[in-house]
C-alpha positions in Angstrom: 152.6 128.7 182.5 149.5 131.0 182.5 146.6 130.3 183.9 144.5 130.3 180.3 147.7 128.1 179.0 146.4 125.6 181.8 143.0 125.7 180.7 143.7 125.2 177.4 146.0 122.1 177.7 142.9 120.8 180.2 139.9 121.2 178.4 138.4 118.4 177.0 138.6 117.4 173.3 134.8 118.2 172.9 135.2 121.8 174.1 138.2 122.5 172.3 136.7 121.4 169.0 133.4 123.3 169.3 135.4 126.8 170.3 138.0 126.0 167.4 135.5 125.4 164.7 132.6 127.6 165.4 133.0 130.4 162.9 133.7 127.9 160.5 130.8 125.9 161.6 128.4 129.4 161.5 129.4 130.0 158.0 128.8 126.9 156.5 125.3 126.6 158.6 124.8 130.1 157.0 125.7 128.7 153.0 123.4 125.7 153.7 120.9 127.6 155.6 120.6 129.7 152.8 119.0 127.1 149.9 115.1 126.8 150.2 114.6 122.5 150.3 111.4 123.0 149.4 112.9 123.7 145.6 113.5 120.7 143.7 116.9 122.1 142.2 118.3 123.5 145.8 117.6 120.2 147.5 119.4 118.6 144.5 122.4 121.2 145.5 122.2 120.6 148.7 122.7 116.3 148.0 125.7 117.4 145.7 127.1 119.5 148.0 127.1 116.8 150.5 128.1 113.9 148.1 131.1 115.9 147.0 132.3 116.8 150.8 131.8 113.6 152.0 132.8 111.5 149.5 136.8 112.1 150.3 135.8 111.8 154.5 133.9 109.2 154.6 136.4 106.2 154.8 138.2 107.8 157.3 135.2 108.4 159.5 133.9 104.7 158.9 137.4 103.4 159.7 137.3 105.3 163.3 133.9 104.9 164.1 134.1 100.8 163.4 137.6 100.6 165.1 137.8 102.9 168.0 134.0 103.7 168.8 132.8 100.3 168.1 130.1 101.6 165.7 128.9 100.7 162.7 127.4 103.7 160.1 125.3 103.4 157.6 127.1 103.8 153.8 126.0 107.9 153.4 128.1 107.9 149.6 125.6 105.3 148.9 122.6 107.0 150.3 123.8 110.2 148.3 124.5 108.5 144.9 120.8 106.5 144.9 119.3 110.3 145.8 120.8 112.3 143.3 120.3 109.1 141.0 116.2 109.5 141.5 116.8 113.2 140.4 118.5 112.1 137.1 121.8 113.3 138.4 124.7 110.5 138.2 127.0 111.3 141.3 129.9 110.5 139.4 129.9 113.2 137.5 130.5 115.8 140.8 133.4 117.6 140.9 136.0 115.1 143.3 137.7 116.6 146.0 140.8 114.9 147.8 141.5 113.8 151.6 142.3 116.5 153.4 146.0 115.9 154.4 145.0 115.9 158.3 142.1 114.2 158.0 143.6 111.2 159.6 147.3 112.5 159.4 149.6 109.2 160.6 146.6 107.1 160.3 147.2 103.4 159.5 145.9 101.6 156.6 141.9 100.7 156.8 142.4 97.1 157.9 144.7 98.4 161.0 143.5 98.2 164.3 143.8 101.7 165.8 143.2 105.1 163.9 145.2 108.6 164.9 143.0 110.8 166.7 143.2 113.3 163.7 140.1 111.3 162.2 138.3 112.1 165.6 138.1 116.1 164.2 136.8 114.6 160.8 134.8 112.4 162.8 133.0 115.3 164.6 132.3 117.2 161.8 130.6 114.2 159.8 128.7 113.0 163.0 127.4 116.6 163.9 125.9 117.3 160.3 123.8 114.8 160.8 122.2 116.3 163.5 121.0 119.0 161.4 118.8 116.3 159.3 116.0 116.5 162.3 115.5 120.0 161.7 115.5 119.0 157.7 113.0 116.1 158.6 110.9 118.6 160.7 110.6 121.9 158.2 109.9 119.5 155.2 111.6 119.7 151.8 110.9 118.9 148.0 111.5 115.0 148.2 109.3 114.5 151.3 106.7 116.9 150.1 106.4 114.8 146.7 106.6 111.6 147.5 110.4 110.8 147.3 111.9 111.0 150.6 115.7 111.6 150.8 117.5 108.2 152.0 120.5 110.6 153.5 117.8 113.1 155.1 115.8 110.2 156.5 117.9 108.5 157.9 118.3 108.6 161.4 121.3 106.3 162.3 123.6 109.1 162.4 122.4 109.9 166.0 123.9 106.7 167.5 127.6 107.7 166.1 127.1 111.0 167.6 126.1 109.5 170.9 129.2 107.4 170.9 131.5 110.1 170.1 131.0 112.8 172.3 131.9 110.3 175.2 135.0 109.9 173.5 135.7 113.5 173.2 135.5 114.4 176.3 137.6 111.7 177.9 140.2 113.2 175.9 142.5 116.3 176.3 142.7 118.8 174.0 146.2 120.0 174.7 147.8 116.7 173.3 149.2 116.7 170.2 146.4 113.9 169.2 144.2 116.6 170.2 145.5 119.1 168.4 145.8 116.7 165.2 141.8 116.3 166.1 141.1 120.2 165.9 143.1 120.8 162.7 141.1 117.7 160.8 137.9 119.4 162.0 138.8 122.6 160.1 139.7 121.2 157.3 136.8 119.1 157.1 134.4 122.3 157.4 136.7 123.9 155.1 136.1 120.6 152.4 132.4 120.9 152.6 132.7 124.7 152.4 134.6 124.0 149.3 132.1 120.9 148.4 128.9 124.1 148.4 130.5 126.3 145.8 131.6 123.4 143.8 127.9 122.3 144.0 126.4 125.7 142.5 126.1 124.2 138.8 125.1 120.9 139.5 121.5 120.9 138.4 119.0 117.5 138.3 117.5 116.7 135.5 113.7 118.0 134.5 111.3 116.8 136.6 109.5 114.3 134.1 112.9 112.3 133.8 113.1 111.9 137.8 113.6 107.9 138.2 111.5 105.9 140.8 
């Protein structure tokens, strides 16, 4: 076996996920970073994109967090529905995406006690996205400036999920079939959010006077 192959086999899963998804991660950061969140309509697109992308992924993430990491997480889709409603938008009318085939390949039913490692890759993407909210809160956005802070953007509980996930990923080997499944699932999760960003382009909030408190 070549030295580089041995290194790949022995690499921890966190390092493998970071390396394998770096281009997709950078592309998605660039897309969302192009939004001017000081503008109401662009904050609405940001929230709509997250609602579209998170909807098919969240059940996998929540199940993995609870059964593998022993970590409860907030109901982010519910937060997004409430945030969008305050902007006069019905989340049920947004475009819908299916769960990626490899988001939880081989995962058991939701009431089972174990989860396929493919779900770890999905969790990596969703948990990592919460870290970016710290920057958003620091820089500010339309809702906070106008007295209607976003539940989703203000939430800090997601840091607990990331802190629980990192040591778990570091303890896994990238070269196993489970590790490969996690990398594949993470790539699919990034692709789902990229699709969601495009689909949210036409999402528009109601006129400002129609915002619900």
